[in-house]
C-alpha positions in Angstrom: -29.3 -31.2 24.2 -32.5 -32.0 26.2 -33.5 -35.1 28.2 -36.5 -37.1 27.0 -37.8 -40.6 27.3 -38.2 -42.6 24.1 -39.8 -46.0 24.2 -39.2 -46.2 28.0 -35.4 -45.3 27.8 -33.9 -41.9 28.8 -32.4 -40.2 25.7 -30.8 -36.9 25.0 -31.8 -35.2 21.7 -31.0 -31.8 20.2 -33.2 -28.9 21.3 -36.0 -27.5 19.2 -36.6 -30.6 17.1 -40.1 -31.2 15.6 -41.4 -34.7 15.7 -40.6 -35.2 12.0 -37.0 -34.0 12.6 -36.8 -36.3 15.6 -37.6 -39.3 13.3 -34.8 -38.2 11.0 -32.4 -37.7 13.9 -33.1 -41.2 15.1 -32.8 -42.6 11.5 -36.4 -43.8 11.5 -38.6 -43.7 8.4 -42.0 -42.1 8.5 -43.8 -44.9 6.8 -46.0 -47.1 9.1 -45.0 -45.2 12.2 -47.2 -43.8 15.0 -45.9 -41.3 17.7 -47.4 -40.9 21.1 -46.3 -37.9 23.1 -47.1 -37.7 26.8 -49.8 -40.4 26.4 -51.5 -38.6 23.4 -51.2 -39.9 19.8 -50.0 -37.1 17.6 -51.5 -36.9 14.1 -49.1 -37.2 11.3 -50.1 -33.8 10.0 -49.0 -32.3 13.3 -45.5 -33.8 13.2 -44.0 -30.7 11.5 -45.3 -28.3 14.1 -45.1 -30.2 17.4 -41.7 -29.7 19.1 -40.0 -32.1 21.5 -39.8 -30.6 24.9 -37.6 -31.5 27.9 -39.2 -34.3 29.9 -41.4 -35.5 27.0 -42.4 -39.1 27.2 -42.4 -40.4 23.6 -43.4 -43.8 22.2 -42.6 -44.5 18.6 -44.3 -47.5 17.2 -43.5 -49.2 13.8 -46.3 -51.2 12.2 -45.2 -54.4 10.7 -47.1 -56.3 8.1 -47.1 -60.0 7.6 -49.1 -63.1 7.0 
């Protein structure tokens, strides 16, 4: 397990996860989601190749529609 910060809270996650695998691990869908890693927005097409590293600061944002 490695220590990261997700949405401002310390969290341990398994080593060697890609961002896409992290979403699955956290039981989050990929629709209408944005991921920021260390203050940089990661493009959706990079989620499969970018790995979560110890100490990463991640923000995962869900977009909500409404009227």
